[in-house]
Backbone bond lengths (Angstrom), bond angles and torsions (degrees), N, CA, C in turn:
res aa  C-N    CA-C-N  psi(-1)  N-CA   C-N-CA  omega(-1)  CA-C   N-CA-C  phi
1 M - - - 1.438 - - 1.528 110.49 -
2 I 1.309 117.56 -44.71 1.460 120.73 178.82 1.521 107.61 -99.70
3 T 1.310 116.15 118.67 1.456 119.99 -174.17 1.519 113.72 -111.68
4 G 1.302 118.47 -7.93 1.453 120.43 -178.25 1.513 111.90 98.36
5 K 1.306 114.55 -166.87 1.455 120.55 -176.22 1.524 111.34 -87.37
6 E 1.330 115.52 168.30 1.462 121.26 -178.36 1.524 112.74 -59.84
7 N 1.327 117.64 -29.04 1.462 120.61 -178.10 1.532 113.00 -87.01
8 G 1.364 116.57 7.48 1.452 120.61 176.48 1.518 115.00 91.45
9 T 1.314 118.09 -3.28 1.457 120.63 179.17 1.520 110.44 -90.14
10 F 1.324 115.82 163.81 1.459 122.61 176.96 1.509 107.58 -124.27
11 D 1.336 116.94 130.44 1.464 121.60 -176.93 1.527 109.05 -125.19
12 P 1.335 117.33 88.48 1.464 119.70 -177.92 1.525 113.40 -64.75
13 E 1.308 118.28 -16.71 1.464 122.37 177.72 1.532 111.91 -94.58
14 G 1.335 117.31 -1.01 1.459 121.88 -177.08 1.521 112.51 -70.42
15 H 1.309 114.95 165.96 1.460 121.73 -179.70 1.523 110.39 -93.95
16 L 1.319 116.62 148.24 1.460 122.75 175.79 1.524 108.91 -110.05
17 N 1.326 116.03 142.53 1.460 117.74 173.21 1.527 108.67 -91.99
18 R 1.309 117.26 171.13 1.469 119.95 -174.50 1.525 112.34 -65.33
19 A 1.313 117.58 -30.14 1.460 120.42 178.21 1.525 110.54 -66.86
20 Q 1.321 117.02 -40.25 1.463 120.48 178.77 1.528 111.01 -65.63
21 V 1.325 116.46 -40.96 1.467 120.27 178.40 1.527 110.37 -65.87
22 A 1.323 116.45 -43.76 1.467 120.34 178.55 1.527 110.84 -59.72
23 K 1.323 116.85 -42.34 1.466 120.49 179.73 1.532 110.90 -62.79
24 M 1.324 117.41 -41.84 1.460 120.19 179.08 1.525 111.30 -63.91
25 I 1.341 117.45 -40.73 1.463 120.71 179.12 1.525 110.51 -65.19
26 V 1.326 116.38 -45.93 1.469 120.85 -179.77 1.525 110.59 -60.62
27 E 1.325 117.35 -45.56 1.462 120.21 -178.83 1.526 112.00 -70.49
28 T 1.316 117.71 -35.38 1.461 120.95 179.87 1.527 111.28 -64.01
29 F 1.327 116.32 -44.42 1.454 120.80 -176.33 1.525 113.50 -99.92
30 D 1.339 116.38 8.64 1.464 122.84 178.41 1.534 111.19 49.92
31 L 1.324 116.25 49.64 1.460 122.36 -177.38 1.525 111.21 -85.67
32 P 1.323 117.41 138.06 1.461 120.66 175.99 1.529 109.70 -82.09
33 V 1.312 116.62 103.07 1.458 120.87 -175.71 1.521 109.85 -136.19
34 D 1.317 115.45 142.01 1.454 121.82 174.76 1.519 107.48 -126.87
35 L 1.327 116.34 87.89 1.459 121.83 -176.96 1.518 111.15 -119.48
36 S 1.295 115.20 154.30 1.458 120.12 169.45 1.518 107.73 -139.90
37 F 1.297 116.13 151.31 1.444 122.73 178.54 1.520 107.29 -116.61
38 E 1.313 116.95 113.98 1.456 121.06 -175.61 1.526 112.63 -61.41
39 D 1.316 117.59 -27.82 1.459 120.10 -176.15 1.526 113.05 -94.51
40 V 1.341 118.14 5.91 1.453 121.54 178.42 1.527 108.35 -118.68
41 P 1.327 117.87 122.67 1.467 120.53 -179.09 1.522 112.25 -59.84
42 E 1.315 116.64 146.39 1.476 123.09 -179.65 1.521 112.02 -55.43
43 E 1.329 117.81 -37.37 1.466 120.99 -176.70 1.536 113.00 -69.92
44 K 1.312 117.86 -6.44 1.459 120.82 177.25 1.520 112.35 -84.58
45 G 1.312 117.45 2.11 1.447 119.89 172.03 1.516 116.38 100.83
46 C 1.296 118.73 11.68 1.463 120.32 179.07 1.504 111.23 -128.77
């Protein structure tokens, strides 16, 4: 579920945005959700 950053590094001290947290919750609990965040670019995974 957590794969690290786009450049291949992993930053356990890094910050998460709300879209990243929402994606982790949805994937963890296998929730059927169709959400988009207008302030988060599509290429960020949401």
